[in-house]
Structures are given as C-alpha cells and as structure tokens.
C-alpha positions in Angstrom: 6.3 -49.3 5.1 6.1 -48.4 1.3 8.7 -46.9 -0.6 7.6 -43.3 -0.4 7.7 -43.3 3.2 10.6 -41.4 4.7 10.8 -41.7 8.6 14.3 -40.5 9.0 13.3 -36.5 8.7 10.0 -35.8 11.1 7.8 -33.1 9.7 5.3 -30.8 11.6 3.2 -28.4 10.4 2.1 -25.5 12.5 0.5 -22.3 11.6 -0.5 -19.1 13.9 -2.6 -15.9 13.1 -1.4 -12.4 14.3 -3.0 -9.2 14.4 0.1 -7.0 14.1 0.3 -3.8 16.9 2.1 -1.8 14.3 3.0 -1.6 10.6 5.3 -4.1 9.1 8.1 -1.8 8.3 11.7 -2.0 8.1 12.6 -2.9 11.8 10.2 -5.6 12.5 10.7 -6.9 9.1 14.3 -6.8 9.5 14.1 -8.9 13.1 11.4 -11.5 11.0 13.8 -11.7 8.4 17.2 -12.7 10.6 14.8 -15.0 13.0 13.4 -17.1 10.0 16.6 -17.3 8.6 17.6 -19.7 11.7 15.2 -22.5 11.1 15.4 -25.4 8.8 11.4 -25.5 8.4 9.7 -23.9 5.2 8.1 -21.0 6.2 5.1 -18.9 4.8 3.7 -15.3 6.0 0.2 -14.9 4.5 -1.3 -11.5 4.2 -4.6 -10.3 2.3 -4.2 -13.1 -0.5 -0.5 -12.8 -0.8 2.4 -15.3 0.5 6.1 -14.4 1.1 8.8 -16.4 2.4 9.6 -14.5 5.4 13.4 -14.5 5.4 13.5 -11.6 2.8 13.0 -8.2 4.4 11.6 -6.8 0.7 9.4 -9.6 0.8 8.0 -8.6 3.7 7.6 -5.0 3.5 6.3 -5.3 -0.1 3.3 -7.2 1.1 2.0 -3.9 2.9 0.6 -4.9 6.2 -0.5 -2.4 8.8 -1.3 -2.1 12.2 -4.4 -3.7 13.0 -3.8 -6.4 10.0 -3.8 -10.3 10.7 -1.3 -12.2 9.4 -1.1 -15.9 9.3 2.5 -17.7 9.6 2.9 -21.2 7.8 5.9 -23.7 8.7 6.4 -27.4 7.8 9.6 -28.8 8.8 11.3 -30.4 12.1 11.4 -27.1 14.2 7.9 -25.9 12.9 6.6 -25.6 16.4 9.6 -23.2 17.4 9.5 -21.2 14.1 5.9 -20.3 14.3 6.3 -19.5 18.1 9.2 -17.3 17.5 7.9 -15.3 14.3 4.8 -15.0 15.9 6.3 -13.2 19.2 8.3 -10.9 17.0 5.1 -9.8 15.2 2.7 -9.7 18.3 6.0 -6.9 20.0 6.4 -5.3 16.6 6.9 -1.4 17.1 
C-alpha cells in the first residue's frame, strides 16, 4: 500500500443529466438546496458553462436555467449515488 492511498473513506463519483420541466425558480431551488445539504458528498450542478454548489439557493437561481434546459449533477463521495438520484428526482419533477 502506498503512503498516499486512503482505504478508510470510500469515494464514488456519479453524474446525471436532467432536462428541466420548469424554470429553476425559488421553490425547486429551495427543495434542491435542502436536499443537497443532507449529503456528505461534494456536489456540483452545471448549466451553460457555469458550476454552482447546489446547497445555495441564490447560486441555483442565478444560473438562469429555464424549462427545457439540460443541467448536469455531479457528486463525489461516500453517498454520491444517493445524492445524484435524489437531486435528479427533484429536478425532474420541478413545477
């Protein structure tokens, strides 16, 4: 085992793309931020060349993602799979 390997904290990387059914306005941004804050993984949401941490409502709303836009969710960490799944569901059902 090399001195740089860390076997005590498993890490997973997961990514998903979502086509938004509605604009990313205050209500879905709030739902997304609350959910994102409950995960231990590092999270990112990408839209139109910009990346934000999805735990911040203002950052999410500042992206300007509109209905029909495609956003990408990335997570790296111990609960990455669960995080991407949960955030994808919120975005896919945004009203």
